[in-house]
C-alpha positions as CSV (number, residue, x, y, z in Angstrom):
1,M,0.0,0.0,0.0
2,T,1.4,3.4,-0.9
3,A,1.6,6.3,1.5
4,P,-1.1,9.0,1.0
5,N,0.0,12.1,-0.8
6,P,0.1,15.0,1.8
7,H,-0.7,17.5,-1.0
8,M,-3.7,15.7,-2.3
9,D,-6.2,17.7,-0.2
10,Q,-4.6,21.0,-1.2
11,P,-5.9,22.6,-4.4
12,R,-3.2,23.2,-7.0
13,I,-2.4,26.8,-7.8
14,V,-3.0,27.5,-11.4
15,D,-3.1,31.3,-11.3
16,E,-0.3,33.0,-9.3
17,D,-1.8,36.5,-9.7
18,A,-5.1,35.2,-8.2
19,H,-3.1,33.5,-5.5
20,R,-1.4,36.8,-4.5
21,E,-4.8,38.6,-4.7
22,R,-6.4,36.0,-2.4
23,V,-3.5,36.3,0.1
24,S,-3.9,40.1,0.1
25,L,-7.6,39.8,0.6
26,D,-7.2,37.3,3.5
27,Q,-5.0,39.9,5.2
28,Q,-7.6,42.7,4.6
29,I,-10.4,40.4,5.9
30,R,-8.4,39.6,9.1
31,T,-7.6,43.3,9.7
32,L,-11.2,44.4,9.2
33,T,-12.6,41.5,11.3
34,D,-10.3,42.4,14.2
35,K,-11.3,46.0,13.9
36,L,-15.0,45.1,13.9
37,T,-14.8,42.7,16.8
38,I,-12.1,43.8,19.3
39,G,-10.3,46.8,18.0
40,D,-11.5,50.3,17.4
41,R,-15.2,50.5,18.2
42,P,-17.1,52.5,15.5
43,N,-18.6,55.8,16.5
44,S,-22.0,54.7,15.2
45,L,-24.1,51.8,14.0
46,I,-23.9,53.2,10.5
47,E,-20.1,52.9,10.6
48,H,-20.3,49.4,11.9
49,H,-22.8,48.5,9.2
50,K,-20.5,50.0,6.5
51,G,-17.7,47.8,8.0
52,L,-19.9,44.7,7.7
53,L,-20.8,45.5,4.1
54,K,-17.1,46.0,3.3
55,L,-16.3,42.7,4.9
56,Q,-19.0,41.0,2.8
57,D,-17.5,42.6,-0.3
58,L,-14.0,41.4,0.6
59,Q,-15.2,37.9,1.2
60,E,-16.9,37.7,-2.2
61,K,-13.8,39.0,-3.9
62,R,-11.7,36.4,-2.0
63,R,-14.1,33.6,-3.1
64,D,-13.7,34.7,-6.7
65,A,-9.9,35.0,-6.4
66,F,-9.7,31.5,-4.9
67,R,-11.8,30.0,-7.7
68,R,-9.4,31.6,-10.2
69,E,-6.4,30.5,-8.2
70,V,-7.3,26.8,-8.3
71,G,-8.9,26.9,-11.8
72,W,-12.5,26.5,-10.6
73,E,-13.8,29.4,-12.7
74,E,-17.4,29.1,-13.8
């Protein structure tokens, strides 16, 4: 019996530009999430709502970049 391939569960990167974009978006998402949860409290609910909308936008862009990165484009 052969040993399992440790890379089998990891998607193959087919688009390096999309990979770099996804990594950048991951960092932006982490930073904004920290800001919304523990960091600087917004001055108003409107600012908090804008932050949540921005987070949603970043998550959608990250999903699209990941799909391009691994060649799962629709």
